[in-house]
Structure formats: structure tokens, C-alpha cells
OpenMM code with the backbone's topology and positions (N, CA, C; nanometers):
from openmm import Vec3, app, unit

residues = "MET GLY THR THR LYS ILE VAL GLN ARG GLY TRP ARG CYS HIS GLY ILE VAL SER GLY PRO LEU PRO THR TYR ARG ARG GLY SER LEU LYS PHE SER ARG LEU TYR ALA LEU HIS CYS TRP LEU ARG GLU TRP CYS PRO THR ILE GLY VAL ASP PHE VAL ASP ASN TRP GLU SER PHE ARG GLU ARG PRO SER LEU PHE HIS ARG ASP GLY LEU HIS PRO SER PRO LEU GLY SER THR VAL LEU SER GLY ASN ILE GLU ALA VAL LEU ARG ARG ASP".split()
positions = [
    Vec3(13.6728, 6.0233, 4.0098),
    Vec3(13.7922, 6.0186, 4.0926),
    Vec3(13.8048, 6.1531, 4.1632),
    Vec3(13.8221, 6.1510, 4.2919),
    Vec3(13.8330, 6.2736, 4.3692),
    Vec3(13.9700, 6.3375, 4.3567),
    Vec3(13.9789, 6.4601, 4.4021),
    Vec3(14.1045, 6.5351, 4.3984),
    Vec3(14.2123, 6.4642, 4.4784),
    Vec3(14.1763, 6.4047, 4.5893),
    Vec3(14.2737, 6.3361, 4.6747),
    Vec3(14.3430, 6.2246, 4.5982),
    Vec3(14.2678, 6.1441, 4.5242),
    Vec3(14.3276, 6.0338, 4.4490),
    Vec3(14.4188, 6.0858, 4.3380),
    Vec3(14.3800, 6.1971, 4.2766),
    Vec3(14.4643, 6.2558, 4.1717),
    Vec3(14.5973, 6.2983, 4.2308),
    Vec3(14.5951, 6.3650, 4.3458),
    Vec3(14.7174, 6.4099, 4.4116),
    Vec3(14.8021, 6.2905, 4.4523),
    Vec3(14.7391, 6.1850, 4.5050),
    Vec3(14.8128, 6.0665, 4.5480),
    Vec3(14.8849, 6.0007, 4.4314),
    Vec3(14.8257, 6.0042, 4.3160),
    Vec3(14.8879, 5.9415, 4.1999),
    Vec3(14.9904, 6.0314, 4.1330),
    Vec3(15.0019, 6.1544, 4.1780),
    Vec3(15.1010, 6.2453, 4.1230),
    Vec3(15.0595, 6.3084, 3.9917),
    Vec3(14.9345, 6.2998, 3.9568),
    Vec3(14.8873, 6.3628, 3.8339),
    Vec3(14.8796, 6.5124, 3.8544),
    Vec3(14.9130, 6.5850, 3.7532),
    Vec3(14.9059, 6.7297, 3.7596),
    Vec3(14.7935, 6.7759, 3.6679),
    Vec3(14.7031, 6.8517, 3.7199),
    Vec3(14.5968, 6.9028, 3.6353),
    Vec3(14.5570, 7.0420, 3.6831),
    Vec3(14.5077, 7.1200, 3.5904),
    Vec3(14.4558, 7.2521, 3.6237),
    Vec3(14.3572, 7.2924, 3.5150),
    Vec3(14.2815, 7.3930, 3.5437),
    Vec3(14.1791, 7.4358, 3.4489),
    Vec3(14.2279, 7.5451, 3.3560),
    Vec3(14.1645, 7.5509, 3.2401),
    Vec3(14.1856, 7.6622, 3.1488),
    Vec3(14.0484, 7.7117, 3.1026),
    Vec3(14.0441, 7.8374, 3.0660),
    Vec3(13.9244, 7.8957, 3.0078),
    Vec3(13.9649, 7.9524, 2.8727),
    Vec3(13.8973, 7.9070, 2.7694),
    Vec3(13.9198, 7.9617, 2.6359),
    Vec3(13.8243, 8.0789, 2.6185),
    Vec3(13.8806, 8.1968, 2.6054),
    Vec3(13.8010, 8.3190, 2.5974),
    Vec3(13.7102, 8.3220, 2.4753),
    Vec3(13.6115, 8.4098, 2.4797),
    Vec3(13.5148, 8.4174, 2.3704),
    Vec3(13.5777, 8.4689, 2.2414),
    Vec3(13.5142, 8.4340, 2.1316),
    Vec3(13.5541, 8.4873, 2.0019),
    Vec3(13.4700, 8.6108, 1.9734),
    Vec3(13.5303, 8.7135, 1.9171),
    Vec3(13.4480, 8.8291, 1.8798),
    Vec3(13.3553, 8.7904, 1.7650),
    Vec3(13.2380, 8.8462, 1.7632),
    Vec3(13.1497, 8.8209, 1.6500),
    Vec3(13.1965, 8.9052, 1.5322),
    Vec3(13.1594, 8.8629, 1.4142),
    Vec3(13.1944, 8.9396, 1.2954),
    Vec3(13.0647, 8.9795, 1.2252),
    Vec3(13.0406, 9.1089, 1.2203),
    Vec3(12.9204, 9.1640, 1.1570),
    Vec3(12.7913, 9.1071, 1.2145),
    Vec3(12.7857, 9.0994, 1.3467),
    Vec3(12.6647, 9.0494, 1.4131),
    Vec3(12.6055, 9.1570, 1.5049),
    Vec3(12.6490, 9.2795, 1.4880),
    Vec3(12.5931, 9.3895, 1.5654),
    Vec3(12.6817, 9.4335, 1.6804),
    Vec3(12.6731, 9.5616, 1.7111),
    Vec3(12.7599, 9.6190, 1.8142),
    Vec3(12.7205, 9.5749, 1.9550),
    Vec3(12.5933, 9.5468, 1.9796),
    Vec3(12.5519, 9.5044, 2.1128),
    Vec3(12.6150, 9.3701, 2.1498),
    Vec3(12.6061, 9.2734, 2.0608),
    Vec3(12.6677, 9.1423, 2.0872),
    Vec3(12.8191, 9.1570, 2.1019),
    Vec3(12.8780, 9.2373, 2.0121),
    Vec3(13.0231, 9.2567, 2.0162),
    Vec3(13.0647, 9.3166, 2.1509),
    Vec3(12.9950, 9.4202, 2.1948),
    Vec3(13.0354, 9.4871, 2.3189),
    Vec3(13.0141, 9.3968, 2.4400),
    Vec3(12.9096, 9.3181, 2.4408),
    Vec3(12.8884, 9.2257, 2.5527),
    Vec3(12.9952, 9.1168, 2.5564),
    Vec3(13.0304, 9.0653, 2.4406),
    Vec3(13.1371, 8.9650, 2.4358),
    Vec3(13.2711, 9.0260, 2.4762),
    Vec3(13.2953, 9.1501, 2.4356),
    Vec3(13.4209, 9.2155, 2.4726),
    Vec3(13.4270, 9.2371, 2.6241),
    Vec3(13.3151, 9.2750, 2.6841),
    Vec3(13.3115, 9.2917, 2.8299),
    Vec3(13.3395, 9.1583, 2.8996),
    Vec3(13.2806, 9.0497, 2.8489),
    Vec3(13.3072, 8.9174, 2.9048),
    Vec3(13.4542, 8.8815, 2.8891),
    Vec3(13.5090, 8.9067, 2.7721),
    Vec3(13.6510, 8.8803, 2.7449),
    Vec3(13.7394, 8.9526, 2.8468),
    Vec3(13.7146, 9.0820, 2.8669),
    Vec3(13.7953, 9.1619, 2.9598),
    Vec3(13.7834, 9.1094, 3.1020),
    Vec3(13.6620, 9.0754, 3.1424),
    Vec3(13.6411, 9.0241, 3.2777),
    Vec3(13.7134, 8.8917, 3.2974),
    Vec3(13.6989, 8.7993, 3.2030),
    Vec3(13.7650, 8.6687, 3.2147),
    Vec3(13.9173, 8.6829, 3.2170),
    Vec3(13.9688, 8.7720, 3.1336),
    Vec3(14.1146, 8.7929, 3.1264),
    Vec3(14.1696, 8.8376, 3.2615),
    Vec3(14.0933, 8.9190, 3.3335),
    Vec3(14.1369, 8.9671, 3.4654),
    Vec3(14.1072, 8.8658, 3.5766),
    Vec3(13.9965, 8.7953, 3.5673),
    Vec3(13.9515, 8.7068, 3.6746),
    Vec3(14.0266, 8.5744, 3.6787),
    Vec3(14.0515, 8.5148, 3.5635),
    Vec3(14.1133, 8.3809, 3.5604),
    Vec3(14.2442, 8.3723, 3.6390),
    Vec3(14.3368, 8.4652, 3.6228),
    Vec3(14.4609, 8.4548, 3.7013),
    Vec3(14.4390, 8.4630, 3.8529),
    Vec3(14.3335, 8.5311, 3.8951),
    Vec3(14.3099, 8.5443, 4.0391),
    Vec3(14.2672, 8.4131, 4.1030),
    Vec3(14.2173, 8.3192, 4.0228),
    Vec3(14.1765, 8.1895, 4.0772),
    Vec3(14.2678, 8.0762, 4.0296),
    Vec3(14.3798, 8.1130, 3.9651),
    Vec3(14.4777, 8.0127, 3.9231),
    Vec3(14.4392, 7.9331, 3.8003),
    Vec3(14.3588, 7.9927, 3.7133),
    Vec3(14.3154, 7.9259, 3.5905),
    Vec3(14.3784, 7.9986, 3.4714),
    Vec3(14.4329, 7.9227, 3.3794),
    Vec3(14.4916, 7.9825, 3.2589),
    Vec3(14.3820, 8.0345, 3.1669),
    Vec3(14.4090, 8.1457, 3.1026),
    Vec3(14.3137, 8.2074, 3.0112),
    Vec3(14.3698, 8.2040, 2.8701),
    Vec3(14.2926, 8.1525, 2.7755),
    Vec3(14.3301, 8.1512, 2.6346),
    Vec3(14.2679, 8.2749, 2.5707),
    Vec3(14.3518, 8.3678, 2.5306),
    Vec3(14.3046, 8.4941, 2.4738),
    Vec3(14.2907, 8.4780, 2.3226),
    Vec3(14.1669, 8.4637, 2.2784),
    Vec3(14.1386, 8.4459, 2.1358),
    Vec3(14.0995, 8.5764, 2.0661),
    Vec3(14.0786, 8.6816, 2.1431),
    Vec3(14.0171, 8.8028, 2.0890),
    Vec3(14.0960, 8.8625, 1.9732),
    Vec3(14.2211, 8.8933, 1.9959),
    Vec3(14.2998, 8.9605, 1.8908),
    Vec3(14.3262, 8.8693, 1.7711),
    Vec3(14.3314, 8.7396, 1.7945),
    Vec3(14.3529, 8.6458, 1.6833),
    Vec3(14.2372, 8.6481, 1.5841),
    Vec3(14.1162, 8.6759, 1.6346),
    Vec3(13.9960, 8.6662, 1.5516),
    Vec3(13.9351, 8.8010, 1.5133),
    Vec3(13.9733, 8.9070, 1.5814),
    Vec3(13.9098, 9.0370, 1.5589),
    Vec3(13.9338, 9.0861, 1.4163),
    Vec3(13.8231, 9.1164, 1.3481),
    Vec3(13.8258, 9.1700, 1.2101),
    Vec3(13.8996, 9.0784, 1.1123),
    Vec3(13.8866, 8.9483, 1.1322),
    Vec3(13.9467, 8.8518, 1.0391),
    Vec3(13.8364, 8.7597, 0.9875),
    Vec3(13.7609, 8.8058, 0.8889),
    Vec3(13.6442, 8.7299, 0.8415),
    Vec3(13.6770, 8.5904, 0.7906),
    Vec3(13.7983, 8.5680, 0.7446),
    Vec3(13.8327, 8.4342, 0.6938),
    Vec3(13.8336, 8.3289, 0.8050),
    Vec3(13.8348, 8.3737, 0.9301),
    Vec3(13.8363, 8.2800, 1.0419),
    Vec3(13.6960, 8.2402, 1.0873),
    Vec3(13.5928, 8.2954, 1.0202),
    Vec3(13.4546, 8.2670, 1.0564),
    Vec3(13.3786, 8.2086, 0.9380),
    Vec3(13.2789, 8.1260, 0.9712),
    Vec3(13.1828, 8.0843, 0.8699),
    Vec3(13.1012, 8.2063, 0.8297),
    Vec3(13.0209, 8.1923, 0.7290),
    Vec3(12.9394, 8.3041, 0.6808),
    Vec3(12.8461, 8.3601, 0.7871),
    Vec3(12.8126, 8.2805, 0.8890),
    Vec3(12.7233, 8.3306, 0.9940),
    Vec3(12.7906, 8.4354, 1.0836),
    Vec3(12.9229, 8.4505, 1.0720),
    Vec3(12.9949, 8.5493, 1.1512),
    Vec3(13.0090, 8.5136, 1.2976),
    Vec3(12.9729, 8.3924, 1.3333),
    Vec3(12.9742, 8.3507, 1.4728),
    Vec3(13.0655, 8.2306, 1.4967),
    Vec3(13.0515, 8.1288, 1.4137),
    Vec3(13.1272, 8.0048, 1.4320),
    Vec3(13.2582, 8.0095, 1.3538),
    Vec3(13.3627, 7.9461, 1.4083),
    Vec3(13.4903, 7.9464, 1.3367),
    Vec3(13.4843, 7.8619, 1.2090),
    Vec3(13.5543, 7.9092, 1.1089),
    Vec3(13.5715, 7.8333, 0.9850),
    Vec3(13.6759, 7.7248, 1.0107),
    Vec3(13.7025, 7.6389, 0.9134),
    Vec3(13.8103, 7.5413, 0.9325),
    Vec3(13.9439, 7.6100, 0.9678),
    Vec3(13.9743, 7.7204, 0.9008),
    Vec3(14.0966, 7.7942, 0.9343),
    Vec3(14.0871, 7.8519, 1.0755),
    Vec3(13.9699, 7.9043, 1.1113),
    Vec3(13.9492, 7.9568, 1.2460),
    Vec3(13.9650, 7.8495, 1.3527),
    Vec3(13.9190, 7.7299, 1.3228),
    Vec3(13.9351, 7.6183, 1.4170),
    Vec3(14.0817, 7.5851, 1.4385),
    Vec3(14.1596, 7.5967, 1.3327),
    Vec3(14.3041, 7.5736, 1.3438),
    Vec3(14.3681, 7.6800, 1.4323),
    Vec3(14.3295, 7.8053, 1.4119),
    Vec3(14.3826, 7.9144, 1.4949),
    Vec3(14.3414, 7.8947, 1.6408),
    Vec3(14.2150, 7.8607, 1.6628),
    Vec3(14.1639, 7.8392, 1.7981),
    Vec3(14.2404, 7.7273, 1.8685),
    Vec3(14.2582, 7.6156, 1.8015),
    Vec3(14.3300, 7.5041, 1.8643),
    Vec3(14.4768, 7.5402, 1.8876),
    Vec3(14.5345, 7.6218, 1.7993),
    Vec3(14.6722, 7.6687, 1.8202),
    Vec3(14.6840, 7.7576, 1.9426),
    Vec3(14.5854, 7.8440, 1.9637),
    Vec3(14.5847, 7.9300, 2.0830),
    Vec3(14.5778, 7.8459, 2.2099),
    Vec3(14.4920, 7.7450, 2.2084),
    Vec3(14.4779, 7.6579, 2.3258),
    Vec3(14.6071, 7.5795, 2.3488),
    Vec3(14.6627, 7.5265, 2.2413),
    Vec3(14.7874, 7.4507, 2.2549),
    Vec3(14.9008, 7.5364, 2.3098),
    Vec3(14.9093, 7.6617, 2.2661),
    Vec3(15.0149, 7.7513, 2.3151),
    Vec3(15.0048, 7.7719, 2.4667),
    Vec3(14.8838, 7.7860, 2.5173),
    Vec3(14.8657, 7.8027, 2.6616),
    Vec3(14.9001, 7.6729, 2.7348),
    Vec3(14.8599, 7.5589, 2.6811),
    Vec3(14.8914, 7.4320, 2.7462),
    Vec3(15.0400, 7.4049, 2.7490),
    Vec3(15.1118, 7.4470, 2.6473),
    Vec3(15.2574, 7.4235, 2.6416),
    Vec3(15.3357, 7.5193, 2.7305),
    Vec3(15.2745, 7.6295, 2.7709),
    Vec3(15.3436, 7.7253, 2.8592),
    Vec3(15.3786, 7.6648, 2.9922),
    Vec3(15.2996, 7.5716, 3.0371),
    Vec3(15.3196, 7.5173, 3.1722),
    Vec3(15.4131, 7.4014, 3.1764),
] * unit.nanometer
topology = app.Topology()
chain = topology.addChain("A")
for resn in residues:
    res = topology.addResidue(resn, chain)
    for name in ("N", "CA", "C"):
        topology.addAtom(name, app.Element.getBySymbol(name[0]), res)
């Protein structure tokens, strides 16, 4: 369905970007690259009218939010992540 049909039907939609999660104990190079991406997305998204979900501070140095691999969210981390996304969706 094209944008024109969406507008004609009165549907409201917009994009969101869920920011990266910091790695936990996966090395400073990966951490710094992800942090640079996080900072860039946080500044860029508003300039194009896209909401940004800031997950960085929610996950930084909180090992209980990650699986043992230090990369993927644990069940608790998934709950936090979905809560962050829901909070941004409810803002509008």
C-alpha cells in the first residue's frame, strides 16, 4: 500500500529507531563503536522526523539485562527493551 492510500484512509504512521544496546564485557573497541553509533542516531533521528528509543543508559553496566554472551538481552533485558519502545510509542 502506498503512502497516498495511507493518507487517504487517515492512518497515522511514523518511523522509530531503537538505539543500540551497549555491549557488556565484549571489549572497548566494540563498546566505543556502538557508543559512536548511539550518539549519531540520537542526533540524526530528530532531524528526519523519526523517534529515537534511547536504550543506552538503561543497559549500561547492568549485566543482569544481558545473557552470558554480553551481547543479547536476557529475559529481563527484553522486558526493559520493550518498555523503552513502548514509552516512545506512547509519547505521541
